[in-house]
C-alpha positions in Angstrom: 15.4 -17.1 -6.9 17.6 -14.2 -5.8 20.4 -14.9 -3.6 22.2 -12.6 -1.1 25.8 -12.4 -1.3 27.9 -11.2 1.6 31.5 -10.5 2.4 33.2 -12.2 5.3 32.7 -9.1 7.5 29.1 -8.8 6.7 28.4 -12.6 7.3 30.2 -12.1 10.7 28.1 -9.4 11.6 24.9 -11.3 10.8 25.9 -14.5 12.7 27.9 -12.5 15.6 31.1 -14.3 14.8 34.7 -12.7 14.4 35.7 -12.6 10.8 38.8 -14.2 11.5 36.8 -17.4 12.9 34.9 -17.6 9.7 38.3 -17.5 7.6 40.4 -19.7 9.8 37.7 -22.2 11.5 34.6 -22.3 9.6 35.6 -21.9 5.7 36.4 -25.2 4.2 35.1 -27.2 7.4 31.5 -26.3 7.6 31.3 -23.5 5.0 32.0 -25.1 1.8 33.0 -23.6 -1.5 30.4 -24.0 -4.1 27.9 -24.6 -1.3 28.2 -21.6 1.1 30.5 -19.3 -0.8 31.9 -18.6 -4.3 34.9 -16.9 -5.7 33.5 -14.5 -8.4 35.6 -14.7 -11.6 38.0 -17.1 -10.1 39.4 -14.5 -8.1 40.6 -14.3 -4.3 37.6 -12.6 -3.0 35.1 -14.9 -1.5 31.4 -14.1 -1.2 29.1 -16.2 1.0 25.6 -17.2 0.1 23.5 -16.2 2.9 20.3 -18.3 2.2 22.6 -21.4 1.9 24.7 -20.5 5.3 21.3 -19.9 7.0 19.6 -22.9 5.9 22.6 -25.2 7.1 23.0 -23.4 10.2 19.2 -24.2 11.0 19.8 -27.8 9.9 22.7 -28.3 12.2 21.0 -26.5 15.1 18.0 -29.0 14.7 20.4 -31.9 14.6 21.8 -30.9 18.1 18.6 -31.1 19.6 18.6 -33.8 22.1 15.9 -35.3 24.4 16.9 -36.6 27.9 14.5 -38.9 29.7 14.1 -38.3 33.3 13.3 -40.5 36.0 10.2 -38.8 36.6 9.0 -39.7 33.0 9.3 -36.2 31.8 11.5 -35.7 28.6 13.8 -32.6 28.8 14.7 -31.1 25.5 18.3 -29.6 25.0 
């Protein structure tokens, strides 16, 4: 299976986040080394694995889907 490797700037463009947010807030909290990104050849450069990031963004989005029962019996989905 082929994987798409992205720099921080390329990932930021795809998901519409500032690169600093990815580096300072997402990396090592929701984007994990060995799962969502690698350091090729043990260096400092980081490459994100797009397929893994995209998969987990979708999983987290579906986990946040909530249902609110209304008095009328209708269920609102958030």
